[in-house]
N, C-alpha and C positions, 0 to 999 in steps of 0.2 A: 576502559573508561567508566563502565557501568558500576564498578566497585567504588568509584568516587562519589556516587549519588548517595544522598542521605537514606537511611533505612526506611523512613516513612514517605519517601518520594513515590510518585505515581508517574510512570513513563507512558506517554501517549505518542504513537507514530501514525500520522495520517498523511504522510508525505510520500516516501519511497521505502519499499521494503528493505532494500540494501543498506539503508542508513543504520539499521540495527543488526548487529551480529547475533544471529539466533543462538548459536552455541554459547556465546558469552552470556546472552540473556538467560538461557536455561541454567547455566552455572550460578548466575546471580539470584535467580528465583529459588533454586534449590538451597541456597545459603540463607534465604529469608531476608535478603537485603532490599527488596522492594515491596512497598505496600500494595501496589497494583500495577497492572500493565493493560493498556488498551491499544490494540493493533488493528488498524483499518487497512493495512497493507502487510504483505509478507513477501520476502525475497523470492520465494519459489511459488508464487500464487498462480502462475499460468496453468490452466487446466484443472485447477482445484475449485475455484469459485465460479459462480454464475451457471453451474451445471448441477443437476440433481444427482448427487453421489450418495444419497441416503442408503442405498442398498449395496454399496460397495465398501470394501475394506480400505481404510485409509492407509496408503502406502508411504506417506511422508512421515517418517518417525519423529522428526523434530516438531512438525506442526501438531501431530497427535500428542506429543508430550506437553507442548505449550498449553493445549486445550484441557489438560488434566488439572491444571492449577486453578483453585477456586478464585484466585485474585487476578486472573487473566481473562480478558474479553477479546475475542478475535472476530472481526466483522469482514464482510466481503467487499472491501474497497468502495465504501459508500460515501466517504467524506465529500467527494466532489458533487454528490447528487443533491444539490440544493437548487431552488428555483433560479437564483442568480447565476450559478455556475453553469447549469444546463442551458439557460438562455444565452449566456456568452458563448458557449460551445456552438450552439445552433447559429448564432449571428456570425461567428467567425467562419463556420463551415459555408454558410450561404455567401459571404463576402468572397471566400476563396473560390467558390464555383463561379460567381459572377466575374471575378478577375480573370480566371482561366478562360471562360467563354468569350470575354472581350479581348483576350490577348494581352491583358495588363500584367505587369509584374506584381507579385505578392510578397509582403514582408514575411509571410509564413512558410515560404519555400525553403526547405533545407537543402544545402548543397555541401559537397565535400570541400575541404580546404583546397584552394588553388583552382577551383572550378570557375 
C-alpha cells in the first residue's frame, strides 16, 4: 500500500507500530517514494525506548536502517504525552482504583469473550 502514496507524501504514525510494515517502509524509502517519515511508534519498540541504550550496539537491524535515512524521524512513543492525555490517564486510573475499592464494576475491565 505504501507504493500507492504520492512521492512527496509524508507518512506519520503516532498510533500503533504494527500499522506500518517496517520492511515495506524500508523498501519504499530506498526507492525514494516518500518525502519523509515520522514514527512515534515502532512495532518492535518494547525494550528499545525509555532506557539509556547509548552505550550499547543497536541489535534491531530494521530500526537501525530506518534511522539512517535523513528524511526519517523516530521518537520514543511520546505522542500521548500531552497535558490533556496524561490528565485523562490519571483520572481514569484513579476512577478505576476507586471503583475497585468500592466493589463497583468498571467499564475499563477487560474480559475474555464468554466470561
